[in-house]
C-alpha positions in Angstrom: -60.2 12.9 18.5 -61.1 9.7 16.6 -59.6 9.2 13.2 -60.5 6.2 11.0 -58.2 5.1 8.1 -59.7 3.3 5.1 -57.5 0.3 4.6 -59.9 -1.8 2.5 -57.5 -1.4 -0.6 -54.8 -3.6 1.2 -54.3 -6.8 -0.6 -55.5 -9.8 1.0 -52.8 -12.1 -0.4 -49.6 -11.8 -2.1 -47.6 -8.5 -2.2 -48.4 -4.9 -2.0 -49.6 -3.0 -5.0 -49.3 0.7 -5.4 -52.5 1.7 -3.3 -52.0 -1.2 -0.9 -48.5 0.0 0.1 -49.6 3.5 0.2 -52.4 2.6 2.7 -50.3 0.4 5.0 -47.2 2.7 5.3 -49.2 6.0 5.8 -51.4 4.6 8.4 -48.4 3.0 10.2 -46.8 6.4 10.1 -50.0 8.4 11.0 -50.5 6.3 14.1 -47.4 7.7 15.5 -48.8 10.9 15.5 -52.5 10.6 16.5 -54.7 7.7 17.5 -55.8 6.0 14.3 -58.2 3.0 13.9 -58.4 1.0 10.7 -61.3 0.1 8.4 -60.8 -3.2 6.7 -63.2 -5.5 4.7 -61.2 -8.9 5.5 -59.1 -9.9 8.4 -56.5 -11.5 5.8 -55.6 -7.7 5.3 -54.2 -7.5 8.8 -51.2 -9.5 7.5 -49.8 -6.4 5.8 -51.1 -3.8 8.3 -49.7 -2.6 11.5 -51.1 -3.6 15.0 -53.8 -1.2 15.4 -57.3 -1.1 16.3 -59.7 -2.1 13.4 -63.2 -2.4 12.4 -64.7 -4.7 9.7 -66.9 -3.3 7.3 -68.3 -4.1 3.8 -66.0 -4.3 1.1 -65.0 -1.2 -1.3 -66.5 -3.1 -4.3 -69.6 -4.0 -2.6 -72.8 -2.7 -3.9 -73.3 -1.2 -0.3 -70.5 1.2 -1.0 -72.5 4.4 -1.7 -74.1 4.0 1.6 -71.1 2.9 3.5 -71.3 5.9 5.9 -74.2 4.3 7.6 -71.7 1.7 8.9 -69.1 4.2 9.7 -71.4 6.7 11.5 -71.9 4.1 14.3 -68.2 4.1 15.0 -68.5 7.9 15.8 -65.3 9.1 14.2 -64.4 12.7 13.9 -62.7 12.1 10.5 -62.1 9.6 8.1 -59.2 9.2 5.4 -59.5 7.1 2.3 -56.5 6.5 -0.1 -58.9 6.7 -3.1 -61.7 9.0 -4.1 -64.4 6.3 -4.6 -65.5 5.9 -0.9 -69.2 6.4 -0.4 -70.2 9.2 1.8 -74.2 9.4 1.7 -75.4 10.6 4.9 -72.1 10.9 6.6 -71.7 12.5 10.1 -67.8 13.1 10.2 -65.2 14.8 8.5 -63.9 13.0 5.3 -60.7 13.3 3.2 -60.5 11.6 -0.1 -57.3 11.1 -2.3 -57.0 11.3 -6.2 -53.7 9.9 -7.3 -53.9 10.9 -10.9 -56.2 11.7 -13.8 -54.2 9.6 -16.4 -57.4 7.7 -17.9 -59.0 10.8 -18.8 -56.2 11.5 -21.3 -55.6 7.9 -22.1 -58.9 6.2 -22.1 -57.6 2.9 -23.8 -58.1 0.3 -21.0 -56.1 -2.7 -20.5 -56.0 -5.1 -23.6 -56.9 -8.2 -21.6 -60.2 -6.9 -20.1 -63.6 -8.1 -21.5 -65.1 -5.9 -24.1 -68.0 -4.7 -21.7 -65.5 -3.7 -19.0 -63.6 -2.0 -21.6 -66.5 -0.1 -22.8 -67.6 0.9 -19.3 -63.9 1.9 -18.5 -63.9 4.3 -21.6 -67.4 5.7 -21.1 -66.5 6.6 -17.3 -63.5 8.7 -18.4 -65.3 10.3 -21.4 -66.0 13.5 -19.5 -64.7 15.2 -16.1 -68.2 15.0 -14.6 -67.6 11.8 -12.3 -64.4 13.2 -10.9 -65.9 16.5 -10.1 -68.7 14.7 -8.4 -66.4 12.5 -6.6 -64.1 15.4 -5.4 -66.9 17.5 -4.4 -68.2 15.3 -1.6 -65.1 15.3 0.8 -64.0 18.3 3.3 -60.6 18.2 1.8 -58.7 16.3 -1.0 -55.2 14.7 -0.9 -53.1 14.0 -3.9 -49.6 12.6 -4.3 -47.8 15.0 -6.3 -47.7 18.8 -7.3 -48.2 17.7 -10.9 -51.5 16.2 -10.1 -52.6 19.1 -7.8 -52.0 21.5 -10.8 -54.2 19.2 -13.1 -56.9 19.2 -10.5 -56.8 23.0 -10.4 -56.5 23.2 -14.2 -59.7 21.0 -14.9 -61.6 22.6 -12.0 -62.1 19.1 -10.5 -62.9 20.6 -7.0 -63.3 23.7 -4.8 -62.3 21.9 -1.7 -58.7 22.3 -0.3 -56.1 20.2 -2.1 -53.0 19.2 -0.2 -49.9 17.2 -1.5 -49.0 14.0 0.6 -46.1 12.6 -1.3 -46.1 8.9 -2.2 -42.9 7.1 -1.1 -41.1 3.8 -1.0 -40.0 1.3 1.7 -36.7 2.5 3.4 -33.3 1.3 2.3 -30.1 1.3 4.3 -29.4 4.7 5.9 -25.6 4.7 4.8 -25.3 2.6 1.9 -21.9 2.4 0.1 -21.4 4.4 -3.0 -22.4 2.5 -6.3 -20.0 2.1 -9.2 -20.9 1.3 -12.7 -20.8 -2.6 -13.2 -19.5 -4.3 -16.4 -23.0 -5.3 -17.5 -25.4 -3.1 -19.2 -28.8 -4.3 -17.8 -31.7 -2.0 -18.1 -34.8 -2.5 -15.9 -38.3 -1.7 -16.5 -40.9 -2.1 -13.8 -44.6 -1.4 -14.6 -47.5 -2.7 -16.4 -48.1 -2.8 -20.1 -51.0 -0.5 -20.5 -50.9 1.5 -23.7 -49.8 4.7 -22.1 -46.8 3.0 -20.5 -45.4 3.1 -24.0 -43.1 0.1 -23.5 -42.8 -0.1 -27.4 -40.3 2.8 -27.4 -38.0 0.7 -24.9 -38.5 -2.3 -27.1 -37.6 -0.5 -30.2 -34.6 1.4 -28.5 -32.8 -1.7 -28.1 -31.8 -1.8 -31.9 -29.8 1.4 -31.0 -28.3 -0.2 -27.9 -26.0 -3.1 -28.8 -24.6 -4.9 -25.7 -27.5 -3.8 -23.7 -30.4 -6.0 -22.2 -33.8 -4.9 -21.1 -35.2 -6.9 -18.1 -39.1 -6.6 -18.1 -40.1 -7.6 -14.8 -44.1 -7.3 -14.4 -46.5 -10.2 -15.2 -47.0 -10.1 -19.0 -49.9 -11.4 -21.1 -48.5 -14.0 -23.7 -49.8 -11.7 -26.5 -48.1 -8.7 -25.3 -44.7 -10.8 -24.9 -45.1 -11.9 -28.7 -45.7 -8.4 -29.7 -42.8 -6.7 -27.6 -40.4 -9.4 -28.8 -41.0 -8.7 -32.4 -40.3 -4.9 -31.9 -36.9 -5.6 -30.3 -33.7 -7.3 -31.6 -33.6 -11.1 -31.0 -32.2 -11.9 -27.6 -32.4 -8.4 -26.2 -35.4 -8.7 -23.8 -35.4 -10.8 -20.7 -38.9 -11.4 -19.8 -39.4 -12.2 -16.0 -43.0 -12.3 -15.9 -43.2 -11.2 -12.2 -40.5 -11.1 -9.5 -40.5 -11.1 -5.7 -39.7 -7.9 -3.7 -36.2 -9.3 -3.0 -35.5 -10.2 -6.7 -36.7 -6.6 -7.7 -34.4 -5.0 -5.3 -31.3 -7.3 -6.4 -32.1 -6.6 -10.0 -32.2 -2.7 -9.2 -29.0 -2.8 -7.3 -27.0 -4.3 -10.1 -28.8 -2.5 -13.0 -27.1 0.1 -15.2 -30.3 2.0 -15.1 -34.0 2.0 -14.7 -35.7 3.1 -17.9 -39.3 4.3 -18.4 -40.9 5.9 -21.5 -44.4 6.5 -20.2 -46.4 9.2 -21.7 -48.3 9.9 -18.7 -48.0 9.0 -14.9 -49.7 10.1 -11.6 -46.5 9.5 -9.7 -43.6 7.2 -10.6 -42.8 4.7 -7.8 -40.3 2.8 -9.7 -38.2 6.0 -10.2 -38.1 6.5 -6.4 -37.2 2.8 -5.9 -34.3 2.8 -8.3 -33.0 6.1 -7.1 -33.1 5.0 -3.4 -30.5 2.3 -4.3 -28.4 4.6 -6.4 -29.5 3.3 -9.8 -29.6 6.0 -12.3 -32.9 6.5 -14.2 -33.5 7.3 -17.9 -37.2 8.4 -18.3 -39.8 10.3 -20.5 -39.5 14.2 -20.3 -42.9 14.7 -18.9 -43.9 16.9 -15.9 -44.4 14.2 -13.2 -41.1 12.5 -14.0 -39.4 16.1 -13.7 -40.9 16.7 -10.3 -39.7 13.3 -9.1 -36.3 12.7 -10.8 -35.1 16.4 -10.4 -31.4 17.0 -11.4 -30.9 13.3 -11.0 -32.6 11.7 -14.0 -31.9 11.6 -17.7 -34.7 12.9 -19.7 -35.7 11.8 -23.3 -38.6 12.2 -25.7 -40.7 9.0 -25.1 -41.8 8.8 -28.7 -38.4 8.9 -30.3 -36.6 5.3 -29.6 -33.3 6.5 -31.1 -33.3 9.6 -28.9 -34.1 7.5 -25.7 -31.2 5.2 -26.5 -28.9 8.1 -26.9 -30.1 9.3 -23.4 -29.2 5.7 -22.0 -25.6 5.9 -23.8 -24.9 9.1 -21.8 -24.4 6.8 -18.8 -21.7 4.8 -20.6 -19.3 7.5 -19.1 -18.4 6.0 -15.8 -17.9 9.5 -14.3 -21.3 10.6 -15.5 -22.9 7.4 -14.2 -21.4 7.9 -10.8 -22.7 11.4 -10.8 -26.3 10.4 -11.6 -26.0 7.5 -9.0 -25.1 10.0 -6.2 -27.7 12.6 -7.3 -30.5 9.7 -7.5 -30.0 8.9 -3.8 -30.1 12.5 -2.9 -33.3 13.1 -4.8 -35.0 9.9 -3.4 -34.5 11.4 0.1 -37.3 13.8 -0.4 -39.7 10.8 -0.5 -40.2 9.7 3.0 -43.5 8.3 4.8 -42.7 10.2 8.0 -42.8 13.5 6.3 -45.8 12.5 4.3 -47.5 11.5 7.7 -46.5 14.9 9.1 -48.5 16.7 6.3 -51.5 14.3 6.5 -51.6 14.8 10.2 -52.2 18.5 9.8 -55.0 17.7 7.2 -56.8 15.2 9.5 -56.4 17.5 12.6 -57.9 20.4 10.6 -60.8 18.3 9.1 -61.7 16.6 12.6 -61.8 20.1 14.0 -64.7 21.2 11.7 -68.2 21.2 12.5 -69.8 17.7 11.8 -72.2 17.8 8.9 -75.8 16.4 9.7 -76.0 15.1 6.1 -72.9 15.6 3.7 -74.6 13.8 0.8 -73.1 11.6 -1.8 
């Protein structure tokens, strides 16, 4: 059995983003269960990948992408896994599994504010109907997604007739037996994520008017205009703008934080929640289905459109006993998200797809 894993979304420099980490961790875990070879577009990607056999092919952004199967057919694989749904498949002669992480941009079509107008227009048009997603998810033999929430949405919108399997996203492991956390004297709140409109960071900034003594740390890189806008929404001095942090700085901030906060209106998963919970940091988050799936009984939930209500949810953690209870529950919930268990599920998918009759021409 020959399995190829599309690792072309692994970053070539800097630190992992979400898709990059998903690819690197999952291919490493899957390779413990079956022989796997990687597809890359640049040898610089090997810096963040395990020591496995690999093949150089064209970039995922190349104009050749619709016909990338011509390159892959020569490698004679039984099945190929891609961490996104955009991999070309015209003329493939192998089993194919594609991944759809979320359907956020069909419900929140507003693109990032810093993009040129013509890219913003194209983005909006692409997500105007479900047709592009249905075409994409009609091409593979099976589909993977990262949450039960997205699986339900795929079914609700009739995006594919192919089998859909949940392979949970996860985070890098932490200490197996970490010491119990106790609430610190500070009231540092942490937000990790982008500043796209659907992330709804405005609610967090406005909530600070109801949280005297608390400080909100905004960790991700931020356009200057966004910084000015958010600082105008919050009380003076209540925001700490980090404009990017290293992985080590991120862990340090989480480990001393009073809580991680997230007021997103929609998500495909929610890696920051798992990252915070894994180190015993309580999370106060939007009351939306995906966060309910991830946070379970550990998270404190609030209406993302109500800054005062969100602040009230944060203040429930001022009780030391409640903080400790949420901290312990957070670690328990985080244990559900594990690359090894996810690889077990993906192994069964790939074995099933590789065992099917190979198509003569599966189409694009």
